[in-house]
N, C-alpha and C positions, 0 to 999 in steps of 0.2 A: 504493500500499500504506500503510495505516495501523493504528493499534492504540491501546489504552488504555494510558496508564502507571500502572505498579502500584508502591506503595510500602508498604511495612509491611503487605503483603498487602489492601490497599484500592486499587480502581481509581479513578483520578482522571481527569483530562482527556484529551481524545484527542491523539495526536501523529501527524503525518504526516510522515516523512523524506523530503526531497527533495536532488536533488544539481543540479537545473537550474531555470531560472525557469518552464520549464512545469509544474512541479508533479510529477515523477515521479522514479523512481530506476531507474538502468540496471541489468538483471537481474545483471551481475557483483556490483555492490555489494549486492545484497540476498541474497546466498547465503551459507549456512555454510561453513565451511572445507573439509568434504568435498564443494562444489559443489551440495548441494541448497538448495532454496527453501524458506523457512518456509511453514508451512499454518497456515491460520487455527485458532486455539486453541493454538498454540506459546506458550509463555512464553520470550522471549529477552532478551539484552542486547545493546545497540547503543550507539554513542557520537556524540552530537549537538555541534554547534559553537554552537548558538544559535538563535533564533527568525528566520525569514525576514523578519518584520515587513512583511507585506504589508498594503496599505490596503483590499483586498477583504474578503468573508466567510470566506476559507480562512485564518483566523487561526491553525488547528493545524499549520502548515508550519514545520519545523525544518531547517536546513542539517544535512546528513548529514556525519560525520567519515568520510571513504571510505579513511582509513589503516587503520582497525580493523574487521577482519571480524565480521559477527555471530555470536553465541555462543547456541545453544539450551540453554536451563536447564531445560525440562520442557515438559509438555502439561497443560491444564486438561481436567478431566472434563467431561460434559455438565451435570450439576448445577452445577458451578462456572462454566459459560459462561452457564446461564440467570440465575445470580445475579448478572451484570453490569449496570451501570445501562443501561436501555433505556428507549426513549420508547413511549407510547401515543397520542400525538397524531398527525394527519395530517402528511405529511412537507411542511414547507414550502409550506403551501397558498397559492396565489396565484389569487384569483378571476379577476383580469383576464390571467391568461396563458392563451392558447390551447394545446392540445396540437399536437405537431409531427404531420407527416404519419403517422408510423408509432407514436407513442407515445401513452400515456395517463396524464393527470397528469403528466407527465414534465418539465416545466421551470416556471422562473419567470423573470419579468421582470428584467433587470439592475438597473434601479431598485429593485426589491422587494429582490433579492439585498444590495444596498449598505446596507440597513438591518439586517443581521444581522451577527453576530460568530463565526458557527459553521457547518460545513459537513459534519458527519459525525453520523449517527445508527446505533444499533445496534436493530434490531427483531426479533421472533420472527412468524413466520407459519406456519400450519399445514400450506400447501401452495403450491408454486412451480412454476409452469409454464415451462419454457425451449423456446425455438423456434430453430431453426438455419435462417437464411434464406440462400439462395444466390441473387445476382443480380449487376449490374454491381457494387455495394458489398455484400459478404457482411456479415451482422448476426447478433448473438445478443442475444436479447431475453428478459427475463423478466416474468411476467405473476403478479401476487397481488393478495389482498384485504387491505387492513389499515385499521383505525379506520374502518369502514364507507366505504372508497374502495377502488376498483380501480386499479390501477396496471399500466403496461407500460412498462418502461425498460431501457434498454442495459446488458448485462452487461459488465463489465471486469475481472472475477476472473481474472488470467492462468491459472490452473489450468483454469478451464472454458472461457476462449478457447481455450486450446491443445487441449483434447480435441475442441473442436467441428470443428476442422480435419478430424478423421478420421469425422466423424459425418454420415449421410445428413441431407439436409435434411428436416425435419419438427419436430413438438412432443414434447417428452419430460416426463415428470411425476416431480416430486420430492415428497416428503412434507414433514415438520416441519423447518424450517430456520431457522438465524439468519442475518440478512442485514445486511451494513455497507452503508448507503446514503450517498453522497457526492454534494455538490452542486458540479459542476464550475465551472471557470473559464467566464467569459464567451464567448459565441460567437454573432455577429449579433445582438445586443440579448437575448439570453437566457442563462442557466444551466441546465444540463440535471441532473436527477438521475439518478443511475446506480446499478447494483448493482455495488458495488467487491469483496464478499466475500460467499461463500456456505459456510456451515458445515451439512452435512446431518446431521440427528439419527442416520440410518442408519450413520454412520462410528463410532458408540460402542456398544460390545458391552454395557455396564450403564449404570446411573443413569437 
């Protein structure tokens, strides 16, 4: 889970709170006092202890102060979300990185990632196709077109991961979305692009 830091109503850099070296936050520590988890588009306050000071591309990581619960301060409207800083360039394009067996434009070489200092992007897409795959290793994948390139990436958004457990295998069509794309830690010489967050336009009644 990650988000944009907001000061004086301006969106600044990305923050990825973590409570362990694997770059994640346990579900209990990312809950509000009523036990619910933040939704993408929430404005919230949390306490950080300082940057993790990693040597790789995930420079946004900050240690979470787990003694203080997260507080919800409000929700952004769709126009406010659309006004956040976004990229219109291809997502960490690496000409020398082949696709994985199930993905499309879904990874970069570790040596390529080591030249970067950022691992998060916010993008707008007009359409997102989600596929629930049941096999020896269940998968949840998302396919979309962006910057004249087609992507097929794994989805790690916890809300959609949970919902997929109760869905039949198959393909599901979503309309206009904002996607948070994360470049994960290295694995077997590659870093994988992930759909870490999905905000559907259909959630919003106006704007």
